[in-house]
RODO-2510 file (C-alpha; in nm, 4 decimals, decimal comma):
residues 425
     n   res          X          Y          Z
     1     m    -2,2149    -2,5946     2,8218
     2     t    -1,9756    -2,5790     2,5049
     3     i    -1,9051    -2,9026     2,4149
     4     s    -1,6248    -2,9694     2,1719
     5     l    -1,6882    -3,1551     1,8680
     6     k    -1,4084    -3,3759     2,0305
     7     k    -1,5274    -3,4259     2,2959
     8     l    -1,8622    -3,5811     2,1436
     9     g    -1,6180    -3,8314     1,9268
    10     l    -1,5922    -3,6963     1,5831
    11     r    -1,2762    -3,7490     1,4160
    12     v    -1,1250    -3,6360     1,0509
    13     q    -0,8938    -3,7690     0,8615
    14     l    -0,6970    -3,6115     0,5979
    15     e    -0,6180    -3,7673     0,2490
    16     n    -0,9620    -3,9974     0,2509
    17     p    -1,2346    -4,0150     0,0500
    18     a    -1,5239    -3,9487     0,2731
    19     g    -1,6161    -4,2582     0,4429
    20     a    -1,2998    -4,4827     0,3226
    21     k    -1,0501    -4,5503     0,6314
    22     c    -0,6987    -4,4416     0,6188
    23     l    -0,5120    -4,7519     0,7355
    24     f    -0,2484    -4,5889     0,8980
    25     p    -0,4235    -4,2915     1,0249
    26     k    -0,1755    -4,0472     1,2644
    27     r    -0,3134    -3,8561     1,5438
    28     a    -0,2497    -3,4679     1,5042
    29     f     0,0028    -3,3830     1,7380
    30     n    -0,0319    -3,4610     2,1139
    31     d    -0,4029    -3,4783     2,0077
    32     d    -0,4359    -3,1557     2,0159
    33     f    -0,5742    -3,0210     1,7082
    34     t    -0,7698    -2,5829     1,6720
    35     l    -0,9297    -2,4944     1,3957
    36     i    -1,0787    -2,1739     1,3521
    37     d    -1,3994    -2,0824     1,0973
    38     t    -1,5960    -1,7948     1,0255
    39     n    -1,8792    -1,9974     1,2535
    40     g    -1,6610    -1,9696     1,5920
    41     i    -1,3215    -2,2163     1,7177
    42     h    -1,3580    -2,5346     1,7668
    43     e    -1,1452    -2,8516     1,9171
    44     i    -1,1133    -3,1570     1,6436
    45     g    -0,9787    -3,4835     1,7009
    46     l    -0,7329    -3,4314     1,3623
    47     d    -0,6266    -3,7839     1,1802
    48     f    -0,3066    -3,7301     0,9182
    49     c    -0,2951    -3,9962     0,6776
    50     g    -0,0170    -4,2291     0,7628
    51     c     0,0682    -4,3823     0,5045
    52     e     0,4309    -4,4193     0,2070
    53     t     0,2495    -4,1959    -0,0538
    54     a     0,0765    -3,9617     0,1973
    55     q     0,1808    -3,5861     0,1585
    56     t     0,3275    -3,3900     0,4138
    57     h     0,0655    -3,2620     0,6715
    58     m     0,0902    -2,9344     0,5676
    59     k     0,0072    -3,0040     0,2466
    60     q    -0,2776    -3,2671     0,3516
    61     l    -0,4657    -2,9679     0,5229
    62     l    -0,3752    -2,7648     0,2261
    63     h    -0,5748    -2,9667     0,0264
    64     m    -0,8668    -2,9053     0,2836
    65     a    -0,8705    -2,5501     0,2657
    66     w    -0,7415    -2,4938     0,6418
    67     f    -0,4025    -2,3232     0,6047
    68     p    -0,1713    -2,4441     0,8859
    69     a    -0,0264    -2,1966     1,1752
    70     t     0,2972    -2,4149     1,1268
    71     t     0,4971    -2,6307     0,8923
    72     t     0,5980    -2,8506     1,1502
    73     d     0,3646    -3,0856     1,4240
    74     p     0,0678    -2,7560     1,3317
    75     c    -0,1560    -2,8030     1,5883
    76     t    -0,3390    -2,4857     1,5396
    77     a    -0,5591    -2,3450     1,1455
    78     a    -0,8010    -2,1661     1,0060
    79     t    -0,9945    -2,2448     0,7122
    80     f    -0,9421    -2,0356     0,4155
    81     q    -1,2909    -1,9033     0,4348
    82     i    -1,1987    -1,6850     0,7272
    83     l    -0,8775    -1,5515     0,5601
    84     e    -1,0390    -1,4778     0,2743
    85     q    -1,3380    -1,2931     0,4428
    86     y    -1,1400    -1,1274     0,7100
    87     h    -0,8989    -1,0378     0,4483
    88     i    -1,1500    -0,8422     0,2820
    89     l    -1,2953    -0,7387     0,5512
    90     s    -0,9984    -0,5402     0,6926
    91     f    -0,9933    -0,3922     0,3282
    92     e    -1,3557    -0,2568     0,3948
    93     s    -1,3934    -0,1765     0,6867
    94     k    -0,9755    -0,1061     0,8826
    95     c    -1,1304    -0,4354     1,0927
    96     s    -0,7947    -0,5394     1,3088
    97     s    -0,7491    -0,8766     1,3336
    98     y    -0,8078    -0,8694     1,7312
    99     e    -1,1714    -0,7617     1,6702
   100     l    -1,2626    -1,0230     1,4075
   101     y    -1,0883    -1,2705     1,7218
   102     h    -1,2776    -1,1976     1,9650
   103     t    -1,6443    -1,1640     1,7590
   104     i    -1,5568    -1,5167     1,6681
   105     m    -1,4680    -1,5864     2,0127
   106     q    -1,8327    -1,3906     2,1185
   107     l    -1,9842    -1,6347     1,9003
   108     l    -1,8386    -1,9818     2,0437
   109     d    -1,9839    -1,8427     2,4251
   110     n    -2,1381    -1,4516     2,4216
   111     t    -2,1394    -1,4990     2,8441
   112     g    -1,7517    -1,4546     2,7599
   113     l    -1,6265    -1,7555     2,9302
   114     y    -1,4849    -1,9400     2,7118
   115     p    -1,1494    -2,1603     2,7863
   116     r    -0,8652    -2,0052     2,8269
   117     k    -0,7057    -2,2159     2,5875
   118     y    -0,8751    -2,0217     2,3028
   119     q    -0,7762    -1,7326     2,3728
   120     d    -0,4736    -1,8367     2,3151
   121     h    -0,4030    -1,9203     1,9714
   122     y    -0,4634    -1,5604     1,8742
   123     k    -0,1084    -1,5208     1,7860
   124     a    -0,0972    -1,8098     1,6500
   125     f    -0,3896    -1,6111     1,3939
   126     m    -0,1520    -1,2962     1,3646
   127     q     0,0628    -1,5360     1,2325
   128     m    -0,1591    -1,7200     0,9502
   129     v    -0,3476    -1,3882     0,8921
   130     r     0,0299    -1,2365     0,7374
   131     k     0,1913    -1,5380     0,5910
   132     w    -0,2215    -1,5411     0,4093
   133     r    -0,1817    -1,1875     0,3236
   134     h     0,2000    -1,2451     0,1687
   135     l     0,1221    -1,5496    -0,0367
   136     k    -0,1926    -1,3398    -0,1768
   137     i     0,0434    -1,0761    -0,3133
   138     l     0,2982    -1,3086    -0,4695
   139     k     0,0000    -1,5407    -0,5813
   140     q    -0,2026    -1,1963    -0,7684
   141     a     0,0936    -1,0801    -0,8954
   142     g     0,1977    -1,4260    -1,0668
   143     w     0,5677    -1,4036    -0,8764
   144     g     0,3925    -1,7614    -0,6865
   145     y     0,4225    -1,9561    -1,0192
   146     d     0,7614    -1,8843    -1,1037
   147     s     1,0001    -2,1630    -1,1807
   148     a     1,2699    -1,9676    -1,0074
   149     g     1,0797    -1,9410    -0,6917
   150     v     0,9129    -1,6855    -0,4495
   151     e     1,3535    -1,5446    -0,4044
   152     s     1,3689    -1,4485    -0,7891
   153     t     1,0540    -1,1565    -0,6967
   154     g     1,2473    -0,7793    -0,7872
   155     s     1,2342    -0,5175    -0,6844
   156     s     0,8558    -0,2889    -0,6772
   157     k     0,7266    -0,6498    -0,8894
   158     c     0,4226    -0,7104    -0,6750
   159     a     0,2999    -0,3847    -0,7094
   160     v    -0,0134    -0,2636    -0,8518
   161     l     0,0981    -0,0203    -1,1927
   162     c    -0,1328     0,2120    -1,2944
   163     p    -0,1761     0,1803    -1,6413
   164     a    -0,1840     0,5310    -1,7508
   165     c     0,0738     0,6435    -1,7156
   166     p     0,3989     0,5888    -1,8311
   167     q     0,6594     0,3000    -1,6558
   168     p     1,0476     0,2433    -1,7675
   169     v     0,8499     0,0107    -2,0670
   170     n     0,6512     0,2704    -2,1615
   171     s     0,8243     0,5752    -2,3073
   172     w     0,5780     0,6485    -2,6520
   173     l     0,4455     0,8237    -2,2973
   174     y     0,6407     1,1644    -2,2721
   175     a     0,5100     1,2678    -1,9047
   176     l     0,5041     1,1209    -1,4971
   177     f     0,2946     1,3587    -1,2978
   178     v     0,3867     1,2426    -0,9621
   179     a     0,2660     1,4375    -0,6148
   180     i     0,5257     1,3909    -0,2435
   181     d     0,3665     1,4197     0,0786
   182     a     0,3468     1,3567     0,3790
   183     n     0,1724     1,1232     0,7034
   184     f     0,2143     1,1911     1,0434
   185     r    -0,0598     1,0030     1,1857
   186     l     0,0928     0,6161     1,0137
   187     k     0,3318     0,6412     1,3571
   188     r     0,4591     0,3243     1,4386
   189     c     0,6405     0,2446     1,8689
   190     i     0,9342     0,1589     1,9497
   191     v     0,8530    -0,2837     1,9046
   192     s     1,0678    -0,5448     1,7582
   193     k     1,3243    -0,4534     1,5281
   194     d     1,4038    -0,5389     1,2063
   195     s     1,6437    -0,8291     1,3207
   196     m     1,3149    -1,0228     1,5216
   197     d     1,0263    -0,8341     1,2696
   198     p     1,1997    -0,8522     0,8794
   199     s     0,9144    -0,7272     0,6562
   200     l     0,8406    -1,0942     0,4663
   201     s     0,8627    -0,8699     0,0996
   202     r     1,1361    -0,6230     0,1419
   203     g     1,0828    -0,4099    -0,0703
   204     w     0,8690    -0,6531    -0,3598
   205     a     0,5802    -0,3761    -0,3729
   206     y     0,4904    -0,0253    -0,2478
   207     f     0,7343     0,0180     0,0702
   208     v     1,1050     0,1096    -0,0722
   209     e     1,4430    -0,1547     0,0618
   210     e     1,4616    -0,1371     0,3702
   211     t     1,9066    -0,2216     0,4180
   212     a     1,9489    -0,0159     0,1271
   213     y     1,7466     0,2995     0,2589
   214     k     1,8619     0,2594     0,6079
   215     t     2,2097     0,2878     0,4252
   216     y     2,1556     0,6115     0,2388
   217     l     1,9376     0,7749     0,5416
   218     q     2,2984     0,6792     0,7146
   219     t     2,4515     0,8800     0,5207
   220     c     2,2891     1,1874     0,5630
   221     s     2,2592     1,1931     0,8703
   222     g     2,5222     1,4762     0,9697
   223     n     2,3795     1,6860     0,6630
   224     t     2,1407     2,0637     0,8437
   225     q     1,7887     2,0060     0,7087
   226     q     1,7335     2,3471     0,4817
   227     k     1,4578     2,5485     0,5759
   228     s     1,1758     2,6243     0,3611
   229     t     1,1116     2,9731     0,2970
   230     c     0,7492     2,8751     0,1779
   231     s     0,4864     3,0929     0,3210
   232     s     0,3501     2,9111     0,6451
   233     h     0,4841     2,5426     0,4994
   234     n     0,5737     2,4368     0,8686
   235     t     0,5875     2,0413     0,8118
   236     v     1,0107     2,0746     0,6586
   237     n     1,0672     2,3560     0,9140
   238     m     1,0067     2,1381     1,2202
   239     a     1,0805     1,8750     1,1516
   240     d     1,3084     1,8351     1,4614
   241     s     1,0725     1,9219     1,6794
   242     k     0,7746     1,6331     1,5451
   243     v     0,6745     1,4509     1,8513
   244     s     0,9564     1,1194     1,8659
   245     h     0,9355     0,9844     2,2432
   246     g     0,8247     0,7110     2,2172
   247     l     0,8011     0,6174     1,8540
   248     a     1,0559     0,4337     1,5605
   249     t     0,8414     0,5818     1,3279
   250     t     0,6847     0,9549     1,3317
   251     g     0,5000     0,8936     0,9297
   252     v     0,5311     0,7831     0,6290
   253     g     0,5932     0,9382     0,3008
   254     t     0,4900     0,9020    -0,0405
   255     i     0,5387     0,9156    -0,4092
   256     d     0,2096     0,9463    -0,5943
   257     c     0,0983     0,8865    -0,9590
   258     a    -0,0814     1,2854    -0,9122
   259     q    -0,3747     1,2030    -1,2355
   260     h    -0,4925     0,9024    -1,1526
   261     n    -0,4037     0,8922    -0,7833
   262     m    -0,2457     0,5724    -0,7636
   263     k     0,0763     0,4917    -0,5147
   264     l     0,3601     0,3932    -0,6625
   265     p     0,6150     0,1824    -0,6657
   266     n     0,8772     0,1338    -0,4425
   267     g     0,7155     0,4816    -0,3047
   268     v     0,6865     0,4819     0,0098
   269     g     0,9235     0,5644     0,3537
   270     d     0,8663     0,5578     0,6859
   271     l     0,9742     0,8583     0,8206
   272     q     1,2111     0,9017     1,1468
   273     k     1,1493     1,3015     1,2321
   274     g     0,9840     1,4698     1,0110
   275     e     0,9598     1,5755     0,6814
   276     r     1,3062     1,5470     0,6419
   277     y     1,5195     1,6210     0,2873
   278     s     1,6738     1,2707     0,2624
   279     n     1,3318     1,0771     0,3307
   280     m     1,1860     1,2636     0,0730
   281     d     1,5035     1,2643    -0,1815
   282     f     1,5088     0,8651    -0,1516
   283     c     1,1793     0,7982    -0,2613
   284     s     1,1607     1,0355    -0,5604
   285     s     1,5316     0,8711    -0,6612
   286     q     1,3443     0,5808    -0,6971
   287     h     1,1039     0,6855    -1,0456
   288     f     1,3018     0,9737    -1,1525
   289     v     1,5964     0,7765    -1,2269
   290     d     1,3726     0,5670    -1,4810
   291     i     1,2569     0,8957    -1,6296
   292     a     1,3731     1,0627    -1,9564
   293     l     1,4436     1,4897    -1,7559
   294     t     1,3482     1,6335    -2,0677
   295     h     1,0572     1,8450    -1,8745
   296     s     1,0450     2,0598    -1,5746
   297     m     1,0360     1,7757    -1,2713
   298     f     0,7938     1,9294    -1,1011
   299     h     0,5894     2,0617    -1,4444
   300     m     0,6029     2,4403    -1,3257
   301     t     0,6501     2,5310    -1,6322
   302     s     0,5320     2,2586    -1,8688
   303     l     0,2850     2,1657    -2,0686
   304     n    -0,0240     1,9983    -2,0269
   305     v     0,0350     2,1212    -1,6021
   306     g    -0,3259     2,1817    -1,5739
   307     q    -0,4257     1,8407    -1,5574
   308     t    -0,3780     1,7569    -1,2650
   309     d    -0,4551     1,9431    -0,9154
   310     g    -0,1701     1,7638    -0,7043
   311     e    -0,3920     1,7336    -0,4232
   312     a    -0,3748     1,3020    -0,5096
   313     p    -0,2018     1,1916    -0,1843
   314     e    -0,4356     1,3766     0,0436
   315     c    -0,7165     1,1972    -0,1355
   316     g    -0,5520     0,8915    -0,0223
   317     w    -0,4737     0,9599     0,3662
   318     s    -0,8774     0,9409     0,3839
   319     n    -0,8248     0,5654     0,3020
   320     i    -0,5387     0,4277     0,5252
   321     n    -0,5724     0,7113     0,8132
   322     p    -0,8291     0,4609     1,0336
   323     m    -0,4727     0,1696     1,0276
   324     a    -0,3508     0,4336     1,1998
   325     s    -0,4626     0,3010     1,5720
   326     s    -0,4147    -0,1367     1,4453
   327     t    -0,0537    -0,0823     1,2936
   328     k     0,1145     0,1117     1,6232
   329     e     0,2311    -0,1011     1,8092
   330     m     0,2941    -0,4081     1,5291
   331     g     0,6712    -0,4761     1,4346
   332     p     0,8646    -0,2837     1,2157
   333     g     0,8324    -0,6346     0,9384
   334     s     0,4616    -0,6102     0,9931
   335     w     0,4132    -0,2718     0,9548
   336     r     0,5444    -0,2320     0,6524
   337     d     0,3539    -0,5513     0,4694
   338     v    -0,0002    -0,4336     0,6791
   339     l    -0,0041    -0,1100     0,4908
   340     d     0,1482    -0,2585     0,1514
   341     d    -0,1182    -0,4763     0,1520
   342     h    -0,3585    -0,2363     0,2159
   343     f    -0,1587     0,0387    -0,0252
   344     g    -0,2343    -0,2487    -0,3157
   345     d    -0,5795    -0,3204    -0,2676
   346     w    -0,6611     0,0458    -0,2885
   347     n    -0,4327     0,0902    -0,6531
   348     w    -0,6559    -0,2678    -0,7476
   349     k    -0,9239    -0,0960    -0,6853
   350     k    -0,8307     0,2355    -0,8732
   351     v    -0,7470    -0,0017    -1,2005
   352     v    -1,1099    -0,1181    -1,1978
   353     g    -1,2729     0,2298    -1,1700
   354     l    -1,0279     0,3429    -1,3574
   355     g    -1,2721     0,3108    -1,6460
   356     a    -1,5672     0,5099    -1,4804
   357     t    -1,3983     0,7479    -1,3707
   358     l    -1,2513     0,8229    -1,6783
   359     l    -1,6027     0,8382    -1,8149
   360     c    -1,7149     1,0845    -1,5219
   361     k    -1,4643     1,3555    -1,5911
   362     m    -1,4692     1,2920    -1,9804
   363     t    -1,8346     1,4459    -1,9471
   364     e    -1,7273     1,6566    -1,7037
   365     a    -1,4719     1,8358    -1,9409
   366     n    -1,6678     1,8425    -2,2810
   367     k    -1,9517     2,0665    -2,0282
   368     e    -1,6404     2,2644    -1,9158
   369     q    -1,5076     2,2725    -2,2777
   370     e    -1,7649     2,4103    -2,4290
   371     a    -1,7737     2,7097    -2,1399
   372     h    -1,5315     2,8261    -2,1894
   373     q    -1,4899     2,7846    -2,6266
   374     t    -1,8042     3,0369    -2,4942
   375     a    -1,5273     3,2833    -2,3163
   376     f    -1,3063     3,2473    -2,5281
   377     q    -1,5160     3,3579    -2,8535
   378     e    -1,6053     3,6055    -2,6967
   379     l    -1,2674     3,7684    -2,5187
   380     h    -1,1558     3,7237    -2,8602
   381     k    -1,4120     3,9175    -3,0662
   382     v    -1,3492     4,2174    -2,8647
   383     l    -0,9456     4,2644    -2,9128
   384     a    -0,7516     4,4276    -3,2242
   385     p    -0,7112     4,2187    -3,4772
   386     k    -0,3141     4,3085    -3,4735
   387     t    -0,2708     4,1787    -3,0238
   388     t    -0,4073     3,8340    -3,0343
   389     e    -0,1679     3,7954    -3,3779
   390     a     0,1340     3,8477    -3,2406
   391     w    -0,0079     3,6733    -2,9488
   392     t    -0,0627     3,3546    -3,1108
   393     v     0,3023     3,3777    -3,2821
   394     k     0,4097     3,3148    -2,9247
   395     v     0,2396     3,0354    -2,7632
   396     e     0,2918     2,8481    -3,1008
   397     s     0,6570     2,9335    -3,1072
   398     w     0,6633     2,8285    -2,7308
   399     e     0,4188     2,4857    -2,7565
   400     e     0,6563     2,3633    -3,0604
   401     n     1,0043     2,4043    -2,8773
   402     p     0,8493     2,3557    -2,4969
   403     n     1,2523     2,2259    -2,4012
   404     d     1,3557     2,5182    -2,5998
   405     s     1,4944     2,7454    -2,2457
   406     l     1,5553     3,0367    -2,5048
   407     v     1,1932     3,0509    -2,6390
   408     t     1,0408     3,2573    -2,3495
   409     n     0,7072     3,0663    -2,2130
   410     p     0,4634     3,3040    -2,2646
   411     f     0,2781     3,2113    -1,9970
   412     k     0,4842     3,2761    -1,7469
   413     s     0,3500     3,5866    -1,5354
   414     k     0,6021     3,9130    -1,5992
   415     v     0,4324     4,0722    -1,2063
   416     i     0,6395     3,9395    -0,9304
   417     a     0,4023     3,8542    -0,6838
   418     q     0,4568     3,9914    -0,3282
   419     t     0,3575     3,6613    -0,0994
   420     h     0,3147     3,7142     0,2354
   421     s     0,6760     3,5133     0,3124
   422     a     0,8389     3,8081     0,1345
   423     q     0,6985     4,0933     0,3293
   424     g     0,8111     3,9655     0,6294
   425     i     0,3901     3,8386     0,7576
***
């Protein structure tokens, strides 16, 4: 039979050195306090300090590294250790808060015959986890210390930026490669609404600001979806036929750094019916308005186009897809906050591993460069000098004037390829 620490006579006194006795102890509300830790859920006798110089109950708990579930008359708290442990565990294993909480309950009593009151703290635990995620994002981005307060946090200021790509302040870099894609596994059921479950970050990281996003989509609601002529590209053409019964969100659309596989700030938006142009246009506009469009937007004829395969989003989906099962029943705000946090972890790991990644690519590129150089020299030797000299002049002229439409792109095919779509196949 499990006996609580409280029944054994233990009382924890806050705000006083070990062994010291408070002159004005004040018991927790209804003398009922529960602490969630890595080794179980504990019912303890808790005394706050009631002296004139004492801090608020919330601050007294925080000084003990206990995170309160509420700011007024807290009766439940979780240790910083369990919150940090779950935070990292959720990134690495995609474990849900439900799974972790019930694991802790099994540690308390593996028969499953634990008191009903321990099950009642699950909602409080979820609230503490969500607040912990939000505070960690603000802390890591530096906005938790801003003298103007958290409310001064600007749009996308909590996002982890790609250090190798051009940002609005890094105008010396000449090109940004982006990839646009949608994921239809990250669905969300019709649960709650924004007025009842608002996002805590409100566009401070990777998701677009919801109010402006929905306002724009409302203005485009009457627009006819243009059909795509691409062969076998049904994502756009079948947008209206996507299964959406019982769903508030059928997936997400993202704008990624195509070279370094990172989510761009304010580059994620929820989809209501397939990969509609209006949804993706709004997400794209958050970036293209700050970039000098001196290069082709999709780099179809741009220099250095061979630096990326354009499949960056596909690599990221394998990391985030396991979250689909634990997020589909969340409210809109919770759903965006959790995914924001996971996108941030993905970007952070990319930044940390960028040195090793670039070194690996550089080593491989050097080997490939030697092989290509050998093949080029062999080809060059068998061609007539008259042909190569004329070609060299055209290439150099185009490279010196990449944005001059009057200079012909020598790499552009002069033969019109017959696609399956064009042939009616």
